[in-house]
N, C-alpha and C positions, 0 to 999 in steps of 0.2 A: 314701199313706205318703209319706214325705221319705228321699230315697235319701242315704245316707251313704258316701263313696269310702274303701275302706281301702287303702293302699298300703305293701306291705312293702319295704324297701330293698335286700334280699339278692336275688341270683339263684339260690341255691342250693334245691334243692327241699326239704331238711331242715333250712334255716335256723329259727334259733331265732328271728328277727323276725318269718318266717312265723308260727311257732307261736304268739307273742305277740298277733300281728294277729288269729288263729282267736279266743284268749280274749278279746279285747276285742270282736272282733264278736259274740261269743255273751252279753257282758254289757250290749248294748245294748237299750232298751225295745222290745217289739214294734211301738210307733209310729215307729221306724226301721228301714230296710230296709238292712242292710250291702250294698256291693257293692264287690267285691274288683277291683281295676284294676291290671293285670300289667304290668310296665314293662320286660319281659325282650326284648319284640319292638320297643323303641326303637332305630333307629340313631342314632349319634352326632350331635347337632344342627351343621348347615351350612346357613348361612344362602342359600348359592347353591342348595340343593336347595328351599328354601322359597318356589316360586311359587305362582302359581295352583292348579297342578296338586298339588305338595308330594309329599309322600311317604304313602303309604296310612297306615302303621301310625301316623304323627304324627296324621293327620286323625282316626283311630280314636279314639285317645287324648285329642285336644281334646274331641271329642266326649262321651265318658264325663266328662268334668271338668264339662262343661256341664250335665250331668243330676245332678249331686249338690250338693246345699249346705252341705255340710260334710265334712271329712276327718279319719281316722285314720292317721296316719303313724308306723310303725314303723321306726327307724335301726338298724342294727348300726354299729359304727364301726372305720373303716379308717383308721389311721396318724393317729387324734387327729381323725377328721373322718368325715362322711358317704360313702356308698360313689359311685362314680364313677356307676353305675346311677340312683341316687336324682338326683345331681344333674343328669345329662342328664335326667330328667324334668321336674323344675324348668323347664330351659329350653327344652325341647318345648313345656309346655305356657303357657309364657309367650308365645309367638309365634303367630301374626302379630298377635293382641292377646292379652291377658290372660286366660286361661282359668282360673287360681286365686283372682282377685282377689275380695273381698268375702264369702269363705266362712270358716266356722269351723273349728278344728283343734284337734286331740289330738295331740302330738308326745311318743313314748314312744321311749326310746332301750334298748338292751338290749348287754350284753357279758360274756364271762366273767370278766373282771376286776371288781376290786371296785368302780370307779366308774361303771360303768353305763351307757358310753357317754356320759359328759358333754360331752366336746367334740364329738361329733356331733349330739348334741341341741341344743347352743347355736349350732353351724354351720347347722343347719336353721331353727332359730327366725330366725337375720340375716337368712337367704333369706326367709323369709316375711314378713318387715317389708317389704322391697323390692316383693314380689307382694302386698301390700295382704290379707293372709290374718290373720286376728283367731285368736290362739292362746290355748289355757287357759293362763293365769299362773300358777294355784295348783291342786293339787298337781303339781309338776314330776314327772317319771317318769324315773328312770333306775334298770333292774332289772340289778343286779350278779349274778354269779354265775350267770346265766341258765341256764348248763350242767347246775344243779343244780336245776331248779325242775319239770321235766316230768316225769312217768312215762313209764311204755313205752305208753300211750296217748296222749301228745303232751297231756296235760291235766297242770293245775297243781293240787297237791290240798292246799299250804300254804293254809289258812284266811285268814292276815293278810294274804297276799299278794294274796289273791282279794278281798278285804275292800278291800284302799289302790285296788286297780284299777279296782274298782267305782266308790269314791270320785272318782277320776279320770275315768270314764265320765258319771256323775253330773254333775259340773264342766262337762264338755262338752255335754251335754244342756240344762245351765239358760244354757250360754252360746248353745246354737241359738236358745232359746227368746226370748233377749235381743236378739240383733244380726239374726238374718234376717229378711228381708222377708217371707216367708210363714213364720212362725214352728212351731215345733211346737204341734200344739194341745194345750192345755194339759188333763188329763181327771182329773177327779178320782177317782183309781184309786190302790191302796196301790202302793209300790215293792217289785217284786219282786227278789229277792235270790237268788242262787246259791251253792249248794255242792254238790259233788260228788255226785251221784246225786240232787238236789234242786233244785228252785225252789220259793221259799216267800215269803212277806210275814209280817210280827208286829206286832205291836200295840206300845205305847208301853211299856209292863213286859216285853217281851221273849217274850208268849205268842205262838205261832204261829196264826196266823188263818186261812191257805190255804197248803197246799202240794199240789206233784206230786213221787211219788216214781219214780224209775225205777233199775233195774239193769243190771251189765253181763251180757251173754248171750255174750260173744265172738262169733267170727265176723262181726263187724261188725255186730251187733243189740245193740238195748236193750230192756227190758222193761217198761211203765208198770204199776205194780202198785197204785198209789193215787192217787188225786185227793181232796183235802179240801178243802172250803170252810165255815166258821163261819157260823151262822145269819144274823150282822149281816151278813154280805157278799154273800149268796148274791142273785142275782137283776141283779148288775151286771157280769156278763159278765167274773168272775174267774178261773171254770176254764177258759174259752176261751183267756185270756191265758195260764195258766199253760203249755197244753197247745201254743198258738202256741210258747212258750220251749222246749218240748221238741223241737218241730218244726223250728227254727232250729239248735238242737243237733244235731240228725241232718242237716240240711244241711251245716252246716260240716264236719263229722267224718265224712259220708259213710257213715250210720248207716242201718239198718233200724230201725222202730220195732214191737214187739210189744204191742197193746192189750190188756192183762190185766184192768184194772180197768173197771168198769162204763161209767163216762163215756169212757174212751179207745176204748171199742168203739163207743159212739154217735158220738162225734166224727168216727172213721172212717169210719163207715157215712155219716153227714151229709155229709162234705166229701168229695166225691170229686177233687177237683182236689190233694187229697193224697193219693192212693190209692198212688202209686206208692213210698210212704215206708211202708205198713203192709204187714204180714205176718201170719198166723197163727201161733200158737206150736204146734210139732211135737208 
């Protein structure tokens, strides 16, 4: 697995940048593992403290950066720029040597304003140039009116917005494969798509070739009600890939899975490493 570092530039627990970061992590293919890297515990950078012993929080953060090959950075906009916490993280990670260098990055900004955090986005990109990070050039992602994008479960339900964000994530995946020394393994599997309550893949004419459907059961639980793969795709691990996407969704949003369909029940029984994510229906 290739680890992708996810950084949200706001320290607020219910920040929109954190909600957007969750959505982007959910849209990554299963070959890429999202790793959330927190920046709220980083003291302000002071070179006087950065001797061979350094500050433990700084060293932990640097080690986390060393363990990822790519970055998804979601920044709010404060006074037409990035947050002080995010700028401090860039400074800490650039010392005593540059822990950011030669990674790829997807930069996403969000704001309740219509401009979508344009100023912060451009400021982050300027810093990435100095840090020798390779950002996705297109599409540029500025999420305006972000305060209207989420439902009461912190999910984006607008299909056009989801599709646009998936396009950005796909561009990031392609960038990983192109520039990283140990690139993402290119497997000949269909591209999985997400809509609220389902992961699926379709053919050139729009026909659904495989899908997994899950429904909200409240109390932080979801029920997998159907897993379907057409005959042409069977035997390629597609059903497992679909189930792994549901597992990641559950991990991101702290949910428990009720396996209601036959395949989900078989998966739960044969994968004890995920047993803590499954429960039986009441």
